C-alpha positions in Angstrom: -14.6 -28.9 -42.9 -19.2 -29.3 -42.4 -20.7 -30.1 -38.2 -23.9 -30.4 -38.4 -25.5 -29.9 -34.2 -27.0 -31.7 -32.4 -23.9 -32.5 -32.1 -22.0 -36.4 -31.4 -19.2 -36.8 -28.8 -17.2 -39.3 -31.5 -17.7 -36.1 -34.2 -16.7 -33.7 -31.5 -13.1 -35.4 -30.7 -12.3 -35.7 -34.5 -11.3 -31.8 -34.4 -8.4 -30.3 -34.2 -7.3 -27.4 -33.4 -6.6 -25.3 -36.1 -9.5 -26.9 -37.9 -12.0 -24.3 -40.2 -15.5 -25.4 -39.5 -18.9 -23.8 -40.7 -22.5 -25.1 -38.2 -25.7 -25.9 -39.3 -28.1 -26.3 -37.1 -29.3 -24.8 -33.6 -27.4 -22.6 -31.6 -28.4 -20.8 -28.2 -26.9 -17.6 -27.5 -25.8 -17.3 -24.1 -24.4 -14.8 -21.6 -23.4 -14.3 -18.2 -27.1 -13.9 -16.9 -28.0 -16.7 -18.7 -25.1 -19.3 -17.6 -25.4 -17.9 -14.1 -29.9 -18.9 -14.1 -28.5 -22.3 -15.8 -26.8 -23.1 -12.2 -29.4 -21.8 -10.5 -31.7 -23.8 -12.3 -29.4 -27.2 -12.5 -28.0 -27.2 -9.0 -31.8 -27.2 -7.9 -32.1 -29.9 -9.8 -34.6 -28.0 -11.9 -34.7 -28.6 -15.6 -34.4 -26.2 -19.0 -37.0 -25.0 -20.6 -34.7 -26.1 -23.9 -31.8 -28.7 -24.5 -28.2 -28.1 -24.7 -27.4 -31.7 -24.6 -25.2 -32.3 -27.6 -26.2 -28.8 -28.1 -23.7 -25.8 -29.0 -23.6 -22.6 -26.5 -23.2 -19.4 -28.5 -21.3 -16.8 -26.6 -23.7 -14.2 -28.0 -26.4 -11.0 -27.3 -27.8 -10.7 -30.6 -29.3 -7.3 -31.8 -33.3 -8.1 -32.9 -35.4 -6.8 -34.4 -39.2 -7.9 -34.5 -41.5 -8.2 -37.6 -45.1 -8.8 -36.4 -45.0 -11.7 -34.6 -41.0 -12.5 -35.7 -38.1 -12.3 -35.0 -35.4 -11.3 -36.9 -31.7 -11.1 -36.7 -30.0 -7.9 -37.3 -26.2 -8.3 -35.6 -25.1 -10.9 -33.9 -21.3 -11.1 -33.6 -19.8 -13.0 -30.6 -19.4 -12.2 -26.3 -16.1 -12.0 -25.1 -16.1 -15.5 -23.6 -13.7 -15.2 -21.1 -16.7 -12.9 -19.3 -18.7 -16.7 -18.5 -14.7 -17.9 -18.0 -16.3 -19.5 -14.5 -19.5 -21.2 -14.8 -18.7 -22.9 -17.7 -16.7 -26.0 -17.4 -19.7 -26.7 -15.0 -22.5 -25.7 -17.7 -20.8 -28.2 -20.0 -21.0 -31.4 -17.2 -23.9 -30.2 -16.4 -25.9 -30.1 -19.2 -24.1 -32.2 -22.3 -23.1 -28.9 -24.6 -20.8 -29.8 -27.6 -19.6 -27.4 -28.4 -18.9 -23.2 -27.6 -18.6 -20.0 -29.8 -17.1 -17.2 -28.8 -13.8 -15.1 -29.2 -11.1 -14.5 -26.8 -10.9 -18.5 -25.5 -11.2 -19.7 -21.9 -9.4 -20.7 -19.2 -7.5 -23.4 -18.3 -10.0 -25.2 -16.0 -12.6 -25.5 -18.9 -9.9 -26.7 -21.4 -9.8 -29.3 -19.2 -13.8 -29.7 -18.7 -13.6 -29.5 -23.0 -11.0 -32.7 -23.0 -14.0 -34.6 -20.0 -17.0 -34.1 -21.1 -15.8 -34.2 -24.9 -16.9 -30.4 -25.9 -14.6 -27.2 -28.5 -14.2 -24.0 -27.8 -14.9 -22.7 -31.8 -13.6 -19.0 -32.2 -15.9 -16.6 -34.4 -14.2 -13.6 -34.8 -15.4 -9.8 -33.6 -16.8 -7.1 -36.0 -18.4 -9.9 -38.2 -21.9 -9.2 -36.4 -23.9 -9.0 -39.5 -22.5 -11.8 -41.2 -23.2 -14.4 -39.1 -26.7 -12.6 -38.5 -26.8 -13.9 -42.0 -26.3 -17.4 -41.0 -29.0 -17.2 -38.8 -32.7 -19.2 -41.0 -34.9 -18.5 -38.0 -35.3 -17.7 -34.7 -37.2 -20.4 -32.8 -37.8 -19.0 -29.7 -36.5 -16.7 -27.3 -36.2 -18.1 -23.5 -36.0 -15.7 -20.4 -37.4 -12.7 -22.0 -37.0 -11.0 -18.8 -32.8 -10.9 -19.0 -33.3 -8.4 -21.9 -32.7 -8.7 -25.3 -28.7 -9.5 -24.8 -28.7 -11.6 -22.2 -31.8 -14.0 -23.0 -31.4 -16.9 -24.5 -32.1 -17.5 -28.1 -32.4 -20.4 -30.2 -31.2 -20.3 -33.5 -31.2 -22.3 -36.7 -28.2 -21.4 -39.0 -26.7 -22.5 -41.8 -23.2 -22.8 -43.1 -22.4 -20.3 -39.7 -18.5 -20.3 -40.2 -16.1 -19.6 -40.5 -15.5 -20.8 -37.0 -11.9 -22.3 -35.9 -11.4 -24.4 -33.1 -9.5 -22.9 -30.7 -9.5 -24.9 -28.4 -10.3 -29.1 -28.2 -10.8 -32.3 -26.7 -7.4 -33.7 -26.1 -5.7 -30.4 -24.1 -5.3 -28.5 -27.8 -5.4 -24.9 -27.5 -4.3 -22.6 -29.8 -4.4 -19.1 -27.1 -1.7 -21.4 -25.3 -0.2 -21.9 -28.6 0.1 -18.7 -29.2 1.4 -17.7 -25.7 4.3 -20.5 -26.2 5.7 -18.7 -28.6 5.5 -15.0 -27.9 7.0 -15.8 -24.6 9.8 -17.5 -26.4 10.0 -15.0 -28.6 10.7 -12.5 -25.8 12.9 -14.5 -24.0 14.9 -14.4 -27.3 14.6 -10.8 -27.6 15.5 -10.1 -24.0 18.7 -12.3 -24.9 20.3 -9.6 -27.7 19.4 -6.7 -25.6 
């Protein structure tokens, strides 16, 4: 299934855990320091220099190469999303972002924010950073370069970025919780056998 950003809430609410999608449109990379700065500005009532309403945040610290006046993405693999866990729910609430891309999943408070605000968590395979970079069709602009290459916010235009797995949806579904439940059940079964 193909999705395109900016995303409409109705389209996001149709997505279900386990579906595979590809994404075309603009994404904003953001890791720890970018999330912290976003919240600092938003809590002070100041606007962000980019619009995330209906947008996509990609937990990614890309490796970039400058060629003349233009930037080129060399590698753009996902960052472990748990690093942003304590900030993500508030960022979702305050910005109107509709999708988060990362790896490893996020906590129950983030899952609840996804449901409340109409957002999904899309998982991308770790170790596929060069493949992800091939989906970048344009580096639109860089924000907060003072944070350094990996922590800056890069606005990227993607084409058929994926496959992305809907790992946490806005109906309370979570592949991570499903796997955890299966592992716990199997562990209990094995303990009874022993």
